[in-house]
N, C-alpha and C positions, 0 to 999 in steps of 0.2 A: 492881155485878156481882160475884159471888163464885163460887168453884169449887163451893161447896155449892148454889148456885142454878143449875141446869142450863138456865136459860131460853135460848131461841134469840134471837140478835141479828138483827133484821130478818127474823125467821122462818126463818133458814137457817144461821146461824153458831153452833155450839155451843162454849162455852168448855171447855177441858180443864184447863189449868194456867197459873198466872201465871209468866211467865219473866223479868220485869223491871219496874222502875218508875223513873221519873225525875221531874224537876220539872214536866213538862208532860203526863205521862200514865202509864198502866200498859199493859204489853204482855202478851198472853195467847197461848198456843198454842191454836188452835181447829181445828174441823173444819167444812168446808162440806158440809152435809147434802144440798144439791141437786146436788152434783158428786161423789157417791159417797164422801163422807168425805175429800175432799182436805184436807191439812193447810194451814192458813193462819196468819198472824200477825194478831192483832186488837189494834189500839191504841186505847185509850179515852183521849180528851183530857180533862184535868182543868182546870176553871176555877178561878181563885183564889177563896178564900173571901171573902165579903162583897160579891160583885158583885150588883147589882140585876138584876131581870128584863129591863129594857130593854137593858142592856149585854150580858147573856147572849144575847139574841135577835139583837142586832146582830153580835156575835162569831160566833154560829153561822152566820149568813148569809155573812159574809165568809170564814170558814174553809172552809165547805162549797164555796163557789165556787172558792177557791184550790186546795183538794185535788182537786176534780174537774178543774181545769185540768191538774194533775199526772198525772191518769189518762191523759191523751193522750200522755204521754212514753213512748216505747218505745226502750229502749237497754239493752244488757247491763250498763252501768255505773250504771244508775239502778234502784232497787228498783221492782218492778211493783206498782202499786196496783190491786187487783181491784174495790174497791167503797168508797163513802163513804156512810155512813148516819147516821141520828140515833137515839139510844137514851136515853130518859128526859131529853130536852132537851139532850143533849151529843153532840158529833160522835164518830163511830167510824170508823177507817180499817181496811180489810181489805187486807192485803198478802201478797205471797209470803213464805213462811217460808224464811229463809236459814240454812243450817247452816254456820257458820263462826265467825270471831272478829273483834271490832272491832279497829281499829288501836289504840285506847286500851288494850285488853286485851293486845294484843301488846307494846306498849311497857312496860306494867306488869310483865308476866311475863318479858320477855326483855331489857329495856333498849333502848337506841337501836338502830335498824335499819341495815343496810349502805347505803351511798350508792346503789348501783345499784338495790337493791330500792325505796328511797324514790323514786328517779327513775321507776321503773316505775309505782309507785302514783300519783305525780303526773301522769304522762302519761295514765294511765287516767282519773283524776279530771278532768283538763282536757277529755278527749274527752267525758265525760259532761256536764260543765258547758256545753260548746259546744252540745250538743243542747238542754239546758234553756234557755240564753240565747237560742238561736235561736227557741224557742217563747215568748220574753219572760217566762220564769220565773226569778226569782232565788231561790237557796236560802236565804240569809241566816243560816244557822247551821251552816256547815261546821266540823267539829272532829273529832278522832280518834274520838270516840264514834259519830259518824255516818258513818264509813267502815268498811265490812264487808269482810273478807278471806276468800275461800274458796280452794280449791286452784287455781282457774282464773279467778277473777273478783275485781275490785275494785268495790264497789257503794256508791253514795251513797244514804243513806236520809233520811227525815224532811223531804222537800220540803214546804214550806208550813207546817210547825209554827212556824217563827220568825215568820211573818206573824201568826199568832195571838198570839204573845208580844208583838210590837210593839203590836198593837191593844189587847191586854189592859192593858198598862202605861198606854197613853194614855187608855183609856176608864175604867179603874177609879180613876185618880188615887190609887192606893195607894202609889206610891213604890217598888214592887217592880221590881227589874231582873231580867228573865227572859232567860236566854241565857248565853253563856259569854264574858265580856269578854276573856279571854286571847287569843281568836281573832277579836275584832271590830275592824274598822278604825276610825280616828278619826271618820270621817264617820258611821258607824253609831252609835257611842257618842253622837255629837252629835244624833242623831235625824233626820238628813237622809234624803231619799227614797232607798230602796235601788236600786242599779244593779249590773250585772255586776261592776264593779270591787270591790264589797264581797266577792264570792265569791273574787276573785283574791287579795285580802289574806288572807282566812281560809284559802285553800289554802296560801299561803306560810307562815302560822303553823302550820298542821297539819303540813306537810312539815318545817318547822324542828323541831317537837317530835319528829317521828319520827327525824330524823337526829341530833339533839343530845341527846335524852332528856329535855328539859324545854321548856316553852313559851318563846317569844321574850321575853315580858314577864312578870315576876312581882313582886308587891309585897304589902305587908301591908294588906289591906282594899281594898274596891272603889274608893274615892276615889283612893287612892295608885296603884292599878293603872291607872285611867283617866288620871291625870296622866302616868304613864310612857308609855302608848300615845300620848298627845297630844304629849308634849314630848321624849321621849328616844329615842335609837336603840335598836333591839333589841339584846339581849345579844350579845357577839361570838361569831362562829361558830368552833368549835374542831374539829369533826369533819366538816363538810359537804364539804370538798374542792372538786371541780368543781361541786357544787351551790350553792356560796356565791353566785356572781353571780345565779343564778336567784332565790334567796331574798331577796337584797338588792333585786332589782327588784320582786318581788311585795310586799315589805314597805315600799314607798315610801309615805310618809304622805299625800301629795297624790294623790287619785285621778286627777286629770287627767294626772299624770306617771307613774302606775303602769304597769308593763308590761302590754301587751294579751295576750289569750289566744293569738293566733297566734304572737306573739313568744315567749311563755313555752313554748309547745309545741315550737317549734324549738330553744330553749335546752335543754329537757329531752332532746329527741332527740339533740342534740349530746353531752350528758353520756352518754347510753346508747351512742352510737356509739363514744365514746372509752373506755368501760369494758371491762375484760376479761371474757370469759365466765365465768359461775359454774361451779364445779367439781362441785357436787352440788345435789340437789333441795332440801335444807334451806335453802341460800342463796336459791334461787328463791322460797321461801316467806317470806323475810325473817328466817329464824332462823339465818343463818350464824354460825359461831362464831369466825372468824378476826379480825374487826375489832370485834366487839360484846362488851363486857365483860359477863360473866354474874354474877348475884348468887350468893352462897354457896349459897343454897337456891333453886332455881327450881321453882315450883309448876307442875303440869301445867295448861296453858291450858284454860280451859273455854269451849267455843264459844258464841257468840251464836246464837240460833235466830230467823231471820226469814224463811227460805224461799228456794228457788231453782228456776228452770225449767231447761230443758236448758242444759248448759254452753255459754258463749259464748267465742269466741277471745280471747286476751290482746290488749292494745293493740298496734297495728301498730308503733309506734316501738321497742318493747322487743324485745331478742333473745329467741328462744324458749328458755324454761328447760328443764332436763332434766326428764323425766317425774317427777312427784311420786309417792311411795309411797302406797298406799291408806291412807286415814285409819283410825285405830284404831276398831274397831267400837264400843267402849264410848263413845268420845268422840262418834262419829257420832250415837248415839241418846240421849246424855245431855241432861237438861234444863239450860238455862243461863240465868241472868238477863241481860237486856239491861243494858249499862252505864248507870248512872244519869246524869242531867244533872249536870255538875260545877259546884260552887260556886267562887267565886273563891279562888285559892290564898292561904293566910295565911303562906306562907314568904317572909320578906323577902329581897330580892336586893340586891347591891351597887349603889350609885348609879353610873350610867354617864352621863358628861357628854354633852350633845348635841354634834353635829358643828358646832363653831363655825368661823366664818371665822378664819383665822390671825391676823387683826389684832385679835382680841378675846381676852382671857383667859377661861378657863372661869368662868361665873357673871357675867360682865360683861353688862349689858343690850345688846340688839341695837343695833348702830350703824347709822345711816342712810347711812353712807358705804361705798362699795365698797372692796375692798382693792387696786384699781387706779384711779389717778386718770383722770379723763376727758381731761385734758390740754388744751392750747390748740387752737384750731381748726386743722385740717389741710386745705389745699386739696385738692379732689378732682380727679384727672386727668380730662381729657375722655374719655368713652367712645368706643371705636371699634366693632369688631364685637362682638356679644353673646358672652359667655363661657359655654360649657357645661361644667360640671364632670362628669367621668366618674365613674360609680359602678357598683357591682356590680349584676348583673341582679336584678330583683325575683323573689321566690319565693313570696310570700304576698300575696294581694290585700288582706288585712286590714291591711297596712302603711299604706295610705292612710287607713283609718279611725283607726288608731293615731295617725298624724300629726295628724289633726284633733283627737283627744282631747287632744293636748298643747297645744292652745290657742295656737299660734304665730300670728304675723301672717300675712296672706295670702301675702306674699312668702316668709316663712320656711316656711310650710306647703308651698309649692310646692317649695322647696329640699329640705325634709325628705322629701317624697315621692320626690324624685329621688335623694337621698343616703342617707337612713337606712334601708337595706335589709339583709336578712339573707341570707347565702350558706349554702347547704345542702350543697355538695359537700365531700368530705373532702379534707384536704391530701394530695397525692400527691407522688411523686418526679418532678420535671420535668427533662428533659434540656435543657441549654443548648448553644448552638452556637458562641459566640465569647466572648472576654474582652478586648475592647478597653479601653484605659485612656484614656478621653476626659476632659479636664479638667472639673471641676465647674463648671457654669454657663457653659460655653463656647459653647453654642448658643442660638439664639433660642427663645423659648417657642413651643410648638406642640403639636398633639395627635397627631401621627404617631408610631407605635410601630415602624415598620420591620417587621422579621421577627419581632417578639415573639410568642411562642407561649403564654406563661402569664401569669397575673395575680397580682400581690401587692398587697394592699390595705393602705393606711396610714390608720389612723383619725385624725380631727382632732376634738378637743373644745374648744369655745370659745363665747363668747356671741355668737350671731347675732341675738338679739333683746334688747330692753331698753337701758338706758343705756350699756352698754359694747359695743354691737353693732358700732360702727365699728372698734374694736380687734379684735374677734373675726372680723369679716369680712376684715380685713387679714391675720390669721393664716391663715384658711382659704385665701384667694387665694394667699398666699405659699407655702403647702404645695403647692397645686395647681401653681404655677409650677415648683417643684422637681421634682415628679413629671413634668410635661410636658417639662422640660429633660432629665431622665434618659431619658425615652422617645425624645425627638428625637435625642439623641446616642448612644443605645443603650449607655448607661453600664454596664448589666448585660445583656449580650446574651441574647436569648431571654426576657427578663422585661419585662412591661408593668406599670407602677405606676399604681394608681388611688387616689383619695381617697374616703374615707367620712366625711362630716362630720356631727357631731351637735351640736345647740344645747344649751348648758347654761344660757343666760340669766344667767350669773354667780350661779346659785343652787346652793348646796352640796347641796340635796336631789336635784339631777339628776345628781350625779356617779356615784352607785351604779348607777342604771338605765342610764346611758350606758355605763359600764364593762361592764355585763352584756351589752349589745348588741354591743360590740366583741369580748368574749370568746367569745360564741356564734358569731360569724362566723369560721370557721376560716381564711379567707383573710386576715384581719387579722393581720399579723405584728408590728405595732407601732403606737403611738399618739402623736401630737403634741398637746401641750396638758396641762393647761388653762392659761388665762390667770390665773385667780384662785387664790390659796392656799387659800381656803375651799373651793372646788370640789375642789382637789387632795386635801384631807383625806378626801373621800369617794370620789374616783375612783382614787387611786393604790393604795390597799390592795387592792381587789378585782382590779385589774389585776395586782398583784404576786402575789396568791394563785394566779392563773392563769398566771403566768410570762410575761406580756406586757410587753415593753420599752416604756417610756414616757419621752419626752423633752419637757420643757416649755420654751417660750420666754418664760414670763412669771411664774410664781409664785416667790416669794422667801422663803417661810417657812423658816428654818433647820432646824426640826424635821424636815422632810421628808428631809433628807440627813444631819443630824447627831444626830438623836434628841432626845427630850424634855428631856434633862439637859445639853444643850450649853452653856447659859449658866453652869452650875455647873462647867464644865470637863471633863465626861464626855461624850465623843462616841461615838456608835454608829450605824451606818448601818441604818435600819429597813427599807429596801426595796432589794434588790440590782438590781431591774429599773428603777429610777427615776434619770433624769439630767436636767440642765437646761443650757441654753446661755447663761444669763444669771446675773449676780451675785446675791447675796442680801442680806437685811437685816443680816447680820453685817458687811458691808463698808461700809454707808452711814455709820454713826457715825464710824469711824476716818477715812474719806475726807473727811468734812465737817470733822473736827478738823484734819487736815493743811492743808486749804484755809484755814480761819479763822486758824490760828496762823501758817502759813508764808507764805501769799500775801496774805491780808487783814490780817495783822499785828494780830490781835485777841488781847490777852493776858489779859483778864479776862472771864469768861463766867458768865452766869446760866443754869442748866440746868433745864428744866421738861419734864414729860411728863404724859400723860393716863391713866397707870396701865394702859394696854392692853398686850398682849403686844408689839405692834409698837412702841409708844412706849417701853417700858422697854428693849427690845432695842436701839433706836437710842441712847438716852441712856447706857446702860451702856457700849456700845462707844465712844461719843463721849468720855465722861468719862475712861475708861482711856487712850485715845490722847492726848487733849489734855493731861492732867497729865503723861504720859510725855514729851511734847514740851516741857514747861516752862511750860505755861499754868496759870492760876489759876482755879479754879471758886469764885466769890464767893458763890454761893447755889444751892440746889437746892430744888425744890418739885414736888409732884404736884397736879394739878387734877382736878376732877370733869369728865368729858367732856361732861356736860350743862350745865356752868356757862357763863354768858355775861357775868358781871359780874366784872371783874378789877381794879377800882380799887385795892384793898388790895395786890394782888400788884404792880401797876404801881408803886406807891409804894415797895415793898420793892426792886424792881429798880433804881429811880432812886437810892435811898439807897445801894445796893451799889457804885455806880460802875462797873458792868459796861459794857463797850464793845460787847457783842453778846449776844443771847439765842439759845440753842439749844433747840428745841422738838421733842419726840418725840410724834407723834400725827397727827391728821387736820385737814384744812382747816376743818371746821366749828367747831372749837375755836380753831384757830390764828388765823383771820381776826379774830374779835372781840378776841383777846388782843393781836395786833399793833396793831390800831386804837386800843385803849385805852392801850397803852404810849406811842404817839406823842402821844395827847391829853394824857397826863400829863407830857409833856416828855422822855420817854425816846427820844431821836432816834437810836437805834442799830438796826442790822438784826436782824431775826428770821430765823433759818435753821432749816429743817426737812428732813425726808426726802421721799420720793416721796408720802407721805400729804398733803402740802400742795401738791405740784406739780400744781395743778389750776386750770382756768379759773375755777371757782367761788370759789377763794381770792381771785382778783382782783376778781370782781364783788361779793363781799361785803365787801371791804376797800378803801376808797378811800385808805387810808394805806399800801398795800402797796409803794409805790415803794422800791426798794433792798433789799427782803427777798430771801432766798436759799433755794434748795432743791436737794437732790441728786436725781438720777434714775438708776436702774440701767440701764446700757448707754450707748451713744454714738450720736449721729445718723449715719445711713447716709451722709449727704453728706460726712462727714469722711474717707472712704477711697475709693480708686479702685474697689475691689471693691464697696463699697456703692453708689457712683454707677452702676456697671454694672448692679447688681441693680435699682435704681430705674428705669433706662432700659428694661430688659427687662420689668419689671412694667408700665410704662406702655404699651409696645408690645403686650403681651398683651391690653390693653383691659379690664382689670377695672374695674368702675364705682366701687369703693371704693378709698380710698388704702391703701397698705401699712401706714401708721401706724408707731408707735415699735417695735412688736414683730414687724412683718412680717419684717425681716431675720433675727431670731432664730428665727422659725418656719421660714424657708427653710433655715437651717442645722440646725435640729432634724430637719426632714424629710430633709435630705441625710444626717444621721447614720444614719437608718434605712436609706436607700438604700445607703450604704457598708457598713453591717452586713450587709445581704442579700448584697452582693457578696462580702464576706469569707467568709460561710458557704458560698456557692456555690463560691468558689475552693478553700476547704479541703475541699470534698466532691467534688473532681474535676470541677467544671463542672455539677453538678446540685444542685438544692435538695432537701435531705433531708426526709423526712416530719416530723421533729422540728425543723424550721427555727425555729419560734416559740421553742422552748426554748433554742436556741443563740444567738439574737440578743442577749440581754443581755450575755453575755460578749464577743461580737464588738463591741458598742458600747463596752464598757468599755476596749478596747484600741485604739480608733481614734485617729488623728491626721491631720487634713487642713486645708487652707486654705479657709475658708468666706468668706462675704460680710461677716461680722462680725469676721474675724480667724482665728487658729488655733483649731480646734475639737478639743479633747481634754479628758478628764475626770480628776479626781483619784479617790482611793480611795473617796470618799463619794458620787460621782456628780455633784459640782459641776464647772462649767467651770473650767479652769485660766486661761482668758483672761477674767478678771473686770475689767470696766471700768465707770466711772461718769462722770457729767457734773454740773457745777455750773451752775445757772441763776440769773439775777437778774431782778427785775421792773424793766423799763425801759420807761417811757412806757406803762404799763398792759398790757404783754405780757411773757411769759417769754422771755428771751434767753439764749443760750448764753454761759457765761463761760469754762469750761475743761473738758476731759475728760482722763482718765488712768486708770492701773491701780489696782486696789483695794489693792494692797500695793506697798511700795517697799523 
């Protein structure tokens, strides 16, 4: 087809001029002669060269069926397809002609867009996708080029084109990758069956590009780009502000854990509710000048022409913008090319490390060991009455479907449906009636809230499924007990506390999406958790960006409070909103050194680690303290964490005359090392940190008798307050044991309760609208007696009351030796 050849397409559509060309087709401005010359956009689909007739016929049938299904879509956010016809053996789509500009063109000409405008665009796109997904149509190729902006519409185009691209690649065997990999999720790059989750990732990548000014992944060449999408986190967000949790949730690599459409829509609505109104119409169009850096020379944007029916209203969640000025007449009637399909970027980007568990150094192969030991078996108290955890009211029926997509166990799915909900009401100023000062933990557990008139939600993030679920459930139950106790005793009069618990499965990939859910629920004023340091690496940062206070009862990575250079002596607090009620890895090595030298009277030590971040942190702290005390390190060595043959090392330890071995690392390496030391005649104890304090260390090592380990914290049974906590926990009837971290979770939750009370008191008995923002400072200045001892924090957010315990293997089980403070 050419402009010089005025033939009619399908006997009715006359081509006037070509207005664009991309990798999959050419677009023409045309006239529908059967409808009085109505302007239309005519897209001619181009098949790749070299395709045989059979493949062309198959593709034509598939594409025609797909495009005709798209004809049934009727939505102001989806381009209207008038007709699908065949011309000279190739499919042709006849669409409405839209006078406007693609999002890609807006970004190229103006730079990154304001946060609120991007949120408005995202809300409109989600609304359109909901319509398409409801009709069982997946777009498959959402990107800035396929998002058209007019003065009153956001329109998705090119439905069905990507289906042709998929089939073309598979049928032609040409090796050509058709599409835009910067916006394709891992599962689509892998060739898996497309689902609505594909479109949600692409939406996240598109909005990321709009607000940051560049795609989330960039690399030199297609292969490098695919590797980045599969293995690396997206580039850090610098300008997204309140949009960051939404983008993190949409760009979750596992589609089963990716945020759902209903959740994403509520999160965007929350961003829009919290944004200030725009001052002028230029901001409403996405061309505001206050927060968007402008190039030195800004060319006049040229509109894409693809057609528009009568204007449709803007998406409901977005505040109504000020009336836009009439478009420039010249621009209104100008011919503009459709933005071509983009090829993969050739601009290299800095290597960004993956979000590793804190127990592994960057680049270290994935460890099969969690950064929390499973611990010895803990007796489960007998269940009494069933426990119902209170949660915020459901606002979206799609939450149940989202919970199913997260592939939890049946029990976890039921809990998730009850607990993982989103609140839609705004934070208001609530008037309180009393200010009784009831001692913490002084009442029995119960669900009564007395005269409470408002609800404050405390989030809980922990593993409720998987190998560490027993610990996570103990954390959740202990947090619930704290909330129930505060309600029963009316500790903050007029306020009723509820728990919103989300399962992270001890998987770092779930930290970001869970943080996004907490942030989007405006009633969540603080979060307890997580258990694992690896999850903390992905959960803490988005919570901190949103100003949500976070108190952990379990993770011990020093980087979270002391910064990445702490081991070199440079400490800096990365997150002012993050606190923890338990000691850290910094304390384990020195505590072990004091025990071995002062109490066990071991004067010559051989020190070994597995080169992990956890292992080297323990051995460096141990060695410094041990030599300071006058002990002698007779040998040091690093081992490969995958190594299981230690005969040579055992001989070197035996020859050194060491009377103990200190090991920094995990039980899977420590167990065979200990066994082979004993077999070589090295009958001295091996001591490690909490990485070896695990039941599996005992089952894998028949020579473990007499070995030692430190664990962070102390058993609750050692104090009267801890015993009282355990009694009230059993009386509450929780089916799972509180576990090692339950008391610390109780105190973490009570930290948030006390912080709420402090904010209320400072505000004259009312909870202010910005209570969430005030909570971190309130938590930083708290001091109270908890069930684990005095609860107060140092300037880095670490607990001042840092205590640890030494265990030994006695008759095949871990037995307590001694407990004490981290420092003396």
